[in-house]
C-alpha positions in Angstrom: 149.2 52.8 129.5 149.8 56.5 129.8 147.8 58.4 132.3 145.0 60.5 130.8 144.0 63.0 133.5 141.3 65.5 133.1 139.4 67.9 135.4 135.6 67.6 135.6 133.0 69.6 137.3 129.7 68.6 138.7 126.7 69.6 136.6 123.9 71.3 138.5 121.6 72.1 135.6 119.9 69.5 133.4 117.7 69.4 130.4 117.9 70.3 126.7 118.4 74.0 127.2 121.0 73.6 129.9 123.0 71.2 127.9 122.8 73.4 124.9 124.2 76.3 126.9 126.9 74.0 128.2 128.0 73.0 124.8 128.0 76.5 123.5 130.4 77.4 126.4 132.9 74.8 125.2 132.0 71.9 127.5 130.4 68.5 127.1 127.7 67.1 129.4 128.5 63.7 130.8 127.5 61.1 133.4 129.7 58.9 135.7 128.1 55.6 136.8 129.0 52.2 138.1 131.3 50.9 140.8 128.4 50.5 143.2 127.9 54.2 143.5 125.2 56.7 142.4 125.3 58.2 138.9 126.8 61.7 138.9 126.2 64.4 136.3 129.4 66.1 135.3 130.8 68.2 132.5 134.2 68.2 130.8 136.1 70.7 128.7 135.6 69.8 125.1 139.0 70.7 123.7 140.9 69.1 126.6 138.8 65.9 126.3 139.2 65.6 122.6 142.9 66.1 122.7 143.3 63.3 125.3 141.0 61.1 123.3 143.1 61.6 120.2 146.3 60.9 122.2 144.7 57.7 123.6 144.1 56.2 120.2 141.6 53.7 121.7 137.9 53.1 121.6 137.8 52.5 125.3 140.4 54.8 126.9 140.7 55.0 130.7 140.7 58.5 132.2 141.6 59.7 135.7 138.8 62.1 136.4 139.6 64.8 138.9 136.7 66.7 140.5 137.4 70.4 140.4 137.8 72.1 143.8 138.2 68.8 145.7 140.8 66.1 146.1 138.5 63.5 144.7 139.6 61.5 141.7 138.5 58.3 140.1 139.5 56.1 137.1 136.7 55.8 134.6 136.3 54.3 131.1 134.5 55.9 128.2 131.6 53.5 127.5 129.7 55.6 125.0 130.2 58.8 123.0 127.0 60.3 121.6 127.6 62.4 118.5 125.4 64.9 116.6 124.4 63.1 113.3 124.9 66.3 111.3 128.0 68.0 112.8 129.6 64.7 114.1 130.5 66.6 117.3 130.5 64.8 120.6 127.4 65.9 122.5 127.4 63.6 125.5 129.8 61.1 127.3 129.1 58.1 129.4 131.9 57.3 131.8 132.0 54.1 133.8 133.9 53.8 137.1 136.7 51.2 137.0 139.3 49.8 139.4 142.7 49.4 137.9 143.0 46.1 139.9 139.7 44.6 138.5 139.3 43.1 135.1 136.8 44.6 132.6 135.3 43.4 129.4 135.4 45.5 126.2 135.3 45.0 122.4 138.6 45.5 120.7 139.0 46.0 116.9 141.0 43.6 114.7 143.5 45.4 112.5 144.7 43.6 109.4 148.4 44.0 108.4 150.0 43.2 105.1 148.7 41.9 101.8 147.7 38.2 101.7 149.7 36.0 99.3 146.5 34.5 98.0 145.1 37.9 97.1 148.3 39.1 95.5 149.2 35.9 93.5 146.2 33.5 93.5 143.2 35.7 92.7 141.6 35.2 96.1 139.1 37.5 97.7 139.7 38.3 101.4 136.4 38.0 103.3 136.8 39.9 106.6 134.0 38.4 108.7 134.8 39.4 112.3 136.1 42.9 112.8 136.2 43.0 116.6 136.3 40.6 119.6 135.4 40.9 123.2 138.3 40.6 125.6 138.8 40.5 129.4 141.7 42.2 131.0 142.8 44.8 133.6 142.2 48.4 132.4 145.9 49.0 132.2 146.5 46.0 129.9 143.8 46.9 127.4 145.1 46.7 123.8 144.3 49.5 121.4 143.7 46.9 118.7 144.6 43.3 117.8 146.9 43.0 114.8 146.6 40.2 112.4 149.3 39.7 109.7 147.6 38.2 106.7 150.7 38.1 104.5 151.3 34.3 104.5 147.7 33.3 103.8 146.9 31.4 100.6 143.7 30.8 98.7 141.4 28.4 100.7 142.8 29.2 104.1 141.2 31.0 106.9 141.9 32.4 110.4 139.8 31.6 113.5 139.6 33.5 116.8 141.9 31.0 118.6 144.6 32.0 116.1 144.7 35.6 117.2 147.7 36.7 119.2 147.0 39.0 122.1 149.3 40.6 124.8 149.9 38.8 128.1 147.1 39.3 130.6 144.4 39.6 127.8 141.8 36.9 127.3 139.6 36.7 124.2 136.0 35.7 125.1 133.5 33.8 122.9 133.8 30.9 120.5 137.4 30.2 119.7 136.5 28.5 116.4 134.6 31.5 115.0 136.1 32.5 111.7 137.8 35.9 111.6 138.5 36.0 107.8 138.8 33.7 104.9 140.5 33.7 101.5 138.0 32.5 99.0 137.8 32.0 95.3 136.0 34.9 93.5 133.3 32.5 92.2 132.9 30.6 95.5 129.6 32.2 96.2 128.2 30.6 93.0 129.0 27.1 94.3 126.3 24.9 95.6 126.2 24.8 99.3 127.8 21.6 100.6 129.9 21.0 97.5 132.7 23.3 98.5 135.5 21.7 100.6 136.2 23.0 104.1 138.9 25.6 104.0 142.2 24.7 105.6 142.8 26.2 109.0 146.1 27.9 109.2 147.9 28.8 112.4 149.5 32.3 112.4 153.2 32.0 112.0 153.1 28.5 110.5 151.9 29.3 107.0 153.7 28.3 103.8 156.4 30.6 102.6 155.6 32.6 99.5 
């Protein structure tokens, strides 16, 4: 994981008007909490933050926050970005303190790769049921996404959480038998409940060749 360092300043003024002035000056109001310490009001440079966020390519990037005018610095994870519903601009950031040696829990998106054989050749519909899973890992091992190659999947097959492949050091939490996606017949929804056979469970990497 590349180091995402950004300078922050303590925020002395609070309230709607103060935050509006802050945003107009090119900054974003934020708070830093967690780690057994008090919540601190801070501000970050908008352009610098957004550039780093784009570079990170992750929903939960870890930043090294450096307090201006001091030697203080602390790793923190972005836990929430509040955006304006009209302009879509970031208007507030919630940072949570983290230790690089302690595991954290976050949701990671599942990214589908390829075109399923069943969709391409058998007229199947791909039902993408679960689009993200909660994982536990060290901040430095956090994956940007979990890739799932659907190319070998046929009509009637499905993938469960336990079939997902994650990097070493990353543990997926929750029900391992929860369905991530299924390849169903277009008219499957018209079938009477209980008359449709259970779809075959396919392990990734062991599917039939096209």
